[in-house]
C-alpha positions as CSV (number, residue, x, y, z in Angstrom):
1,M,176.6,-8.7,-37.0
2,S,175.9,-10.5,-40.2
3,A,177.2,-9.2,-43.5
4,A,173.7,-8.5,-44.7
5,M,172.9,-6.5,-41.5
6,R,176.1,-4.5,-41.8
7,A,175.3,-3.7,-45.5
8,M,171.8,-2.6,-44.6
9,R,173.2,-0.3,-41.8
10,E,175.8,1.1,-44.2
11,N,173.1,1.9,-46.6
12,T,171.2,3.7,-43.9
13,I,174.2,5.9,-43.1
14,E,174.6,6.8,-46.8
15,L,170.9,7.6,-47.1
16,A,170.8,9.7,-43.9
17,E,173.8,11.8,-45.0
18,T,172.7,12.2,-48.7
19,R,168.9,12.0,-48.8
20,G,167.6,12.5,-45.2
21,M,165.6,10.6,-42.8
22,A,162.5,10.1,-45.0
23,A,164.7,8.0,-47.3
24,V,166.1,6.1,-44.3
25,A,162.6,5.4,-43.1
26,D,161.3,4.2,-46.4
27,Y,164.4,2.0,-46.9
28,V,164.6,0.5,-43.4
29,I,160.8,-0.2,-43.2
30,T,161.2,-2.4,-46.3
31,A,164.7,-3.8,-45.8
32,N,164.5,-4.8,-42.1
33,P,162.3,-7.9,-41.7
34,N,161.2,-6.9,-38.2
35,L,160.0,-3.5,-39.2
36,R,158.5,-4.7,-42.5
37,T,156.3,-7.2,-40.7
38,Q,155.1,-4.5,-38.3
39,A,154.6,-2.0,-41.1
40,E,152.6,-4.5,-43.1
41,A,150.3,-5.2,-40.2
42,A,148.5,-1.9,-40.4
43,P,148.8,1.5,-42.1
44,A,148.9,3.2,-38.7
45,A,151.9,1.1,-37.7
46,R,153.7,2.1,-40.9
47,R,153.0,5.7,-40.3
48,G,154.2,5.4,-36.7
49,L,157.5,3.7,-37.7
50,R,158.1,6.3,-40.4
51,Q,157.5,9.1,-38.0
52,M,159.9,7.5,-35.5
53,F,162.7,7.9,-38.1
54,L,161.6,11.3,-39.2
55,D,162.0,12.5,-35.7
56,L,165.7,11.7,-35.7
57,H,168.5,14.0,-36.9
58,P,170.3,12.5,-39.9
59,T,173.8,13.3,-38.5
60,G,173.0,11.8,-35.1
61,Y,171.5,8.8,-36.7
62,A,174.5,8.2,-39.0
63,H,176.9,8.5,-36.1
64,T,174.8,6.1,-33.9
65,I,174.9,3.5,-36.6
66,R,178.6,4.0,-37.1
67,A,179.1,3.4,-33.4
68,L,177.4,0.1,-33.7
69,F,180.2,-1.0,-36.1
70,E,182.9,0.0,-33.7
71,E,181.3,-0.8,-30.3
72,T,182.5,-3.8,-28.5
73,F,180.8,-4.8,-25.3
74,P,183.0,-6.5,-22.6
75,T,180.6,-9.5,-22.3
76,E,183.0,-11.1,-19.8
77,R,181.8,-8.5,-17.3
78,L,178.2,-9.5,-17.5
79,S,178.6,-12.1,-14.7
80,S,179.9,-9.3,-12.4
81,L,176.6,-7.3,-12.6
82,T,174.8,-7.3,-9.3
83,M,172.0,-4.8,-9.9
84,P,168.5,-5.9,-10.7
85,T,168.3,-6.6,-14.4
86,L,165.5,-7.1,-16.8
87,V,166.2,-8.8,-20.1
88,L,163.0,-8.2,-22.2
89,V,162.9,-9.4,-25.8
90,G,160.3,-10.2,-28.4
91,G,159.7,-13.8,-29.3
92,Q,160.4,-13.0,-33.0
93,D,163.3,-10.7,-32.3
94,P,166.5,-11.8,-34.1
95,A,168.3,-10.8,-30.9
96,L,166.3,-13.5,-28.9
97,D,169.3,-15.9,-28.7
98,A,171.6,-13.0,-27.6
99,A,169.0,-12.0,-25.0
100,R,168.8,-15.6,-23.6
101,W,172.6,-15.7,-23.5
102,T,172.7,-12.4,-21.6
103,H,170.1,-13.6,-19.2
104,Q,172.2,-16.7,-18.4
105,K,175.3,-14.6,-17.8
106,I,173.7,-12.1,-15.3
107,S,172.9,-13.8,-12.0
108,G,169.4,-13.2,-10.8
109,A,168.3,-11.4,-14.0
110,H,164.7,-11.5,-15.0
111,L,164.0,-12.8,-18.6
112,V,160.7,-11.9,-20.3
113,I,160.0,-13.1,-23.8
114,L,157.0,-11.4,-25.3
115,P,155.2,-13.7,-27.8
116,Q,154.2,-12.1,-31.1
117,A,156.7,-9.3,-30.7
118,G,159.8,-8.4,-32.7
119,H,162.7,-6.1,-32.1
120,L,160.4,-3.2,-31.2
121,S,158.5,-5.2,-28.6
122,N,157.4,-2.0,-26.8
123,L,155.5,-1.0,-30.0
124,D,154.4,-4.5,-31.0
125,R,152.9,-5.4,-27.6
126,P,152.8,-2.1,-25.5
127,E,150.5,-3.4,-22.8
128,A,152.5,-6.6,-22.3
129,F,155.7,-4.7,-22.4
130,N,154.5,-2.2,-19.8
131,T,153.1,-4.9,-17.6
132,S,156.4,-6.8,-17.7
133,V,158.4,-3.8,-16.8
134,L,156.1,-2.7,-14.0
135,T,156.0,-6.3,-12.6
136,V,159.8,-6.4,-12.3
137,L,159.9,-2.9,-10.9
138,R,157.4,-4.0,-8.2
139,Q,159.6,-7.0,-7.4
140,I,162.6,-4.7,-7.1
141,A,160.7,-2.2,-5.0
142,S,159.4,-4.9,-2.7
143,E,163.0,-6.2,-2.2
144,A,164.2,-2.6,-1.7
145,A,161.5,-1.9,0.9
146,R,162.7,-4.9,2.9
147,V,166.3,-3.7,3.1
148,W,166.0,0.1,3.1
149,R,166.4,1.8,6.4
150,P,166.3,5.6,6.2
151,A,169.3,7.2,7.8
152,P,168.3,9.6,10.6
153,S,169.3,12.8,8.8
154,A,169.5,11.7,5.2
155,G,165.9,11.2,4.2
156,D,165.9,8.7,1.3
157,R,169.5,7.6,1.9
158,C,169.7,4.2,3.5
159,S,171.8,1.7,5.3
160,T,174.8,-0.1,4.1
161,S,173.0,-3.3,3.3
162,P,173.5,-4.8,-0.2
163,G,170.1,-3.6,-1.3
164,A,171.0,-0.1,-0.4
165,R,172.0,0.6,-4.0
166,L,168.5,0.1,-5.2
167,I,166.9,3.3,-6.3
168,P,164.3,4.8,-3.9
169,E,162.7,6.5,-6.9
170,A,161.7,3.0,-8.1
171,I,159.7,2.5,-4.9
172,R,157.9,5.8,-5.3
173,A,157.3,5.2,-9.0
174,V,155.7,1.8,-8.3
175,K,153.6,3.2,-5.5
176,A,152.5,6.0,-7.9
177,E,151.4,3.4,-10.4
178,G,149.2,1.9,-7.7
179,G,151.5,-0.9,-6.7
180,A,152.5,-1.6,-3.1
181,P,155.9,-3.0,-2.4
């Protein structure tokens, strides 16, 4: 985390604890380049971002930001992940390089980069975001459908094949969305 990002986050903790989430929202929307760009795009976007912060509890927010300072992720373990993984990132997200690196470390991971989207790609490009997630879920469900074999008395429980760890609810969710694995 850069010194500037750390300082901005420390300021948000102070604001949350002393002046509340309205002050945090107003500060972050102007201090964070990703959010500022989105907020400047349309008044409705600014209102939506502000409301997103107002919906948060100041103490919970402050503790979450503090956890970012202390959290270390064992990146050496990424290569051991075997579950289906989607790395989805906006093309203008400052975390784009980290997302590409993460994608390279996880064998078989799907990487989706949404053009004209920043850190809040689900808000910047909601249709593209949803389509990307559903596409990957359909691929996972399709693979799961090939390897799942219901046990005689266990309903949705399945065989001991490697794909057995895939979640049967994903198959049902994709089917409910109109997809067919």
